[in-house]
C-alpha positions as CSV (number, residue, x, y, z in Angstrom):
1,M,-25.5,-40.1,10.6
2,Q,-28.9,-41.7,11.1
3,F,-31.6,-40.8,13.6
4,A,-34.9,-42.2,14.5
5,Q,-37.3,-40.1,12.5
6,P,-39.4,-38.8,15.4
7,S,-36.2,-37.3,16.9
8,V,-36.1,-34.8,14.0
9,Q,-39.9,-34.5,13.4
10,S,-40.3,-32.7,16.8
11,L,-39.2,-29.1,16.6
12,L,-38.0,-26.9,19.5
13,I,-39.9,-23.6,19.5
14,E,-39.2,-20.4,21.5
15,M,-42.0,-18.0,22.3
16,Q,-40.7,-14.4,22.1
17,F,-41.8,-10.8,22.4
18,N,-39.8,-8.6,20.2
19,G,-36.8,-10.9,20.4
20,Q,-37.0,-11.5,24.2
21,R,-37.5,-15.2,25.0
22,L,-40.5,-15.9,27.2
23,A,-40.8,-19.7,27.1
24,T,-39.9,-22.8,25.1
25,G,-42.1,-25.5,23.8
26,T,-42.5,-28.1,21.1
27,A,-44.2,-28.3,17.7
28,F,-44.3,-30.5,14.7
29,V,-45.2,-30.1,11.0
30,V,-48.1,-31.5,9.0
31,D,-48.9,-31.2,5.3
32,T,-52.1,-29.5,4.4
33,S,-53.9,-28.3,1.2
34,L,-52.6,-24.8,2.0
35,G,-49.0,-25.9,2.5
36,P,-47.0,-27.0,5.5
37,H,-48.4,-25.9,8.9
38,L,-46.9,-26.0,12.4
39,I,-49.0,-27.8,15.0
40,T,-48.6,-26.9,18.6
41,N,-50.6,-26.0,21.7
42,R,-52.8,-22.9,21.8
43,H,-51.3,-21.9,25.1
44,N,-47.9,-21.8,23.5
45,V,-49.0,-19.1,21.0
46,T,-51.3,-17.1,23.3
47,G,-48.8,-17.2,26.2
48,R,-51.8,-17.6,28.5
49,S,-53.0,-20.5,30.6
50,Q,-55.9,-22.4,29.0
51,E,-57.6,-22.6,32.5
52,T,-57.2,-19.1,33.9
53,G,-56.3,-16.9,30.9
54,Q,-53.4,-15.5,32.9
55,P,-49.9,-15.0,31.3
56,I,-47.7,-18.1,31.7
57,S,-44.4,-16.3,31.6
58,N,-43.2,-14.9,35.0
59,T,-42.4,-11.7,33.1
60,G,-46.1,-11.2,32.3
61,G,-45.2,-10.9,28.6
62,L,-47.2,-12.4,25.8
63,P,-45.5,-13.7,22.6
64,N,-45.7,-11.9,19.2
65,E,-43.3,-14.2,17.4
66,L,-42.3,-17.8,17.4
67,V,-38.7,-19.0,16.7
68,V,-38.7,-22.5,15.1
69,V,-35.5,-24.6,15.2
70,H,-35.8,-26.4,11.9
71,N,-33.7,-29.1,10.3
72,Q,-31.3,-27.6,7.8
73,K,-32.0,-28.6,4.2
74,G,-29.9,-31.5,2.9
75,M,-27.8,-31.5,6.1
76,L,-29.4,-33.8,8.7
77,G,-27.9,-33.1,12.0
78,N,-27.7,-29.4,11.5
79,W,-30.4,-26.9,12.4
80,V,-31.5,-23.3,11.4
81,R,-33.6,-20.9,13.3
82,R,-36.5,-19.3,11.5
83,T,-39.0,-16.7,13.0
84,E,-42.7,-16.8,12.4
85,L,-44.9,-13.8,13.3
86,L,-47.9,-14.7,15.4
87,E,-50.0,-11.7,14.2
88,A,-50.8,-10.1,10.9
89,H,-52.7,-6.9,10.6
90,G,-53.6,-7.1,14.3
91,A,-55.1,-10.5,14.1
92,P,-53.7,-13.9,15.1
93,R,-52.1,-15.9,12.3
94,W,-52.8,-19.3,14.0
95,V,-56.0,-21.2,13.3
96,E,-58.1,-22.8,16.1
97,H,-60.3,-25.9,16.1
98,P,-63.3,-25.4,13.9
99,T,-65.9,-26.3,16.5
100,L,-64.1,-26.3,19.9
101,G,-62.3,-23.0,19.2
102,A,-60.4,-21.6,22.1
103,S,-61.3,-24.5,24.4
104,A,-59.1,-26.8,22.3
105,D,-55.4,-26.6,23.2
106,V,-54.2,-27.2,19.7
107,V,-53.6,-24.7,16.8
108,A,-52.2,-24.7,13.3
109,L,-49.8,-22.0,12.1
110,K,-48.9,-21.7,8.4
111,L,-45.1,-21.8,7.9
112,T,-43.7,-18.9,5.8
113,A,-40.0,-18.8,6.7
114,L,-38.7,-22.0,5.0
115,D,-35.5,-21.0,3.2
116,D,-32.8,-23.6,3.7
117,V,-35.3,-25.8,5.7
118,E,-36.0,-29.5,5.5
119,L,-39.4,-30.6,6.6
120,F,-40.3,-34.0,8.1
121,P,-44.1,-33.9,8.4
122,H,-46.0,-36.3,10.6
123,D,-48.5,-38.5,8.9
124,L,-52.1,-37.5,9.8
125,S,-53.4,-40.8,8.7
126,G,-51.8,-42.3,11.8
127,G,-48.8,-43.8,10.2
128,E,-48.0,-46.6,7.9
129,A,-48.9,-49.1,10.6
130,Q,-52.1,-48.9,12.5
131,I,-50.4,-50.1,15.7
132,Q,-53.0,-51.3,18.2
133,V,-52.9,-49.0,21.3
134,G,-54.9,-49.5,24.5
135,P,-54.7,-48.9,28.2
136,A,-51.2,-49.6,29.7
137,D,-49.6,-49.7,26.2
138,P,-46.4,-47.6,25.9
139,V,-46.4,-44.3,24.1
140,S,-43.7,-41.6,23.8
141,V,-43.9,-37.8,24.2
142,V,-41.2,-36.6,21.9
143,G,-40.2,-33.0,22.7
144,F,-38.0,-30.7,24.7
145,P,-38.5,-30.7,28.5
146,F,-37.3,-27.4,30.0
147,G,-36.0,-26.5,26.5
148,L,-33.4,-29.3,26.8
149,T,-32.3,-31.2,23.7
150,A,-30.7,-34.7,23.2
151,G,-27.7,-33.2,21.4
152,G,-27.9,-30.5,18.7
153,S,-31.6,-29.9,18.5
154,L,-32.7,-33.6,18.6
155,A,-35.8,-34.2,20.7
156,I,-35.9,-36.1,24.0
157,W,-38.2,-39.1,24.3
158,A,-40.2,-39.4,27.5
159,T,-42.0,-42.8,27.4
160,G,-45.0,-43.7,29.6
161,F,-48.3,-45.5,29.2
162,V,-51.8,-44.9,28.0
163,A,-53.8,-44.2,31.2
164,S,-57.4,-44.0,29.9
165,E,-59.4,-45.7,27.2
166,P,-58.1,-43.9,24.0
167,N,-61.4,-44.3,22.2
168,V,-63.3,-42.6,25.0
169,N,-63.3,-38.8,25.5
170,F,-62.0,-37.4,28.8
171,N,-64.3,-34.6,30.2
172,D,-66.3,-34.6,27.0
173,F,-63.2,-33.4,25.0
174,P,-61.3,-35.4,22.4
175,I,-58.6,-36.1,25.0
176,F,-57.1,-39.3,26.5
177,L,-54.7,-39.5,29.5
178,I,-51.1,-40.8,29.7
179,D,-49.0,-41.6,32.7
180,C,-45.6,-40.1,31.9
181,R,-42.9,-38.1,33.6
182,S,-43.4,-35.1,31.2
183,R,-42.7,-31.5,32.1
184,Q,-42.9,-27.9,30.9
185,G,-41.4,-27.4,27.5
186,Q,-43.0,-30.6,26.2
187,S,-46.2,-28.8,25.5
188,G,-47.0,-29.3,21.8
189,S,-45.1,-32.6,21.5
190,P,-46.4,-35.3,19.3
191,V,-47.4,-38.4,21.2
192,I,-46.6,-41.5,19.3
193,A,-46.7,-45.2,19.5
194,Y,-43.3,-46.4,18.3
195,R,-42.2,-49.9,17.7
196,S,-38.7,-50.8,16.6
197,G,-39.8,-53.7,14.3
198,G,-40.6,-57.3,14.4
199,A,-44.1,-58.6,15.3
200,V,-46.4,-55.6,15.9
201,D,-50.0,-55.8,17.1
202,T,-52.1,-54.2,14.4
203,G,-55.5,-55.1,15.9
204,N,-58.2,-57.7,15.4
205,G,-56.0,-60.3,17.0
206,T,-53.3,-60.1,14.3
207,A,-49.7,-59.2,14.3
208,T,-47.7,-57.9,11.3
209,I,-44.0,-58.4,10.8
210,F,-42.0,-55.2,10.1
211,D,-38.3,-55.2,9.2
212,G,-37.8,-51.7,10.7
213,P,-39.3,-49.1,13.0
214,V,-43.0,-48.1,12.6
215,Q,-44.9,-45.4,14.3
216,R,-48.4,-44.1,14.8
217,L,-49.2,-40.5,15.7
218,M,-51.7,-40.6,18.6
219,G,-52.1,-36.9,19.3
220,I,-50.5,-33.8,20.9
221,Y,-49.4,-33.5,24.5
222,S,-50.7,-30.4,26.3
223,G,-49.6,-30.6,29.9
224,R,-50.4,-32.4,33.2
225,V,-53.7,-32.6,35.0
226,N,-52.0,-30.8,37.9
227,A,-48.5,-30.0,39.2
228,E,-48.5,-33.0,41.6
229,S,-49.4,-35.7,39.0
230,D,-47.6,-37.5,36.2
231,L,-51.0,-37.8,34.4
232,G,-51.0,-35.7,31.2
233,F,-53.5,-34.7,28.6
234,V,-53.3,-35.8,25.0
235,W,-55.5,-34.1,22.4
236,K,-56.4,-36.9,20.0
237,L,-55.3,-37.2,16.4
238,S,-58.9,-36.8,15.5
239,A,-58.8,-33.2,16.8
240,I,-55.7,-32.4,14.7
241,Q,-57.4,-34.0,11.7
242,E,-60.5,-31.8,12.2
243,L,-58.4,-28.7,12.6
244,V,-56.4,-29.4,9.5
245,G,-59.5,-30.4,7.5
246,A,-61.0,-27.0,8.2
247,L,-58.1,-24.9,6.9
């Protein structure tokens, strides 16, 4: 059985308090000098709104553990659940952006529960093909809206368009906007430019021929600008690179 690689690179996560599920979200893995880390939104691990600081769950609960639905080692198409504690010795285990801190909605969490787990990390260099991406170009948010999956624990692809200049910061943060029908549960999803092959625009007026799919990681999705809009925030790849570089 074969899958598009991004379908298994995105991982369903469940935020829990002592085994009680509070919410679901999305995460993905990157390699670091300190071993594999999970990348997701800060509001997923704190359980609090980035804007108001209020609990997100209608229970009022805050998570103390994260259940990650991993790919099973050597058995693609099967999944295993592994639990990561969010605190150690009374302090958060996740790491925030080195300069933006709590204002950046992206964190890294070192993975410890990896028995019988197969990892498919995202490439922080942006991918094997530097696909040219600008306003109105298609990108995909690959995650788990409302905790739904596309069979097993395969991710769902929500595809939209770049809605702001990706090389310009939005509101002075390393963010660009996308226009996409994304919803809760997709917070923490990788945002990728994915092309199935053939002639791909790689910039400087050139196209490169690829005989198979290529992808470029653009950043991490963190929610909509408001409940009435399909415009969403993407924290840029540069923010993830800076976070990982400071570990």
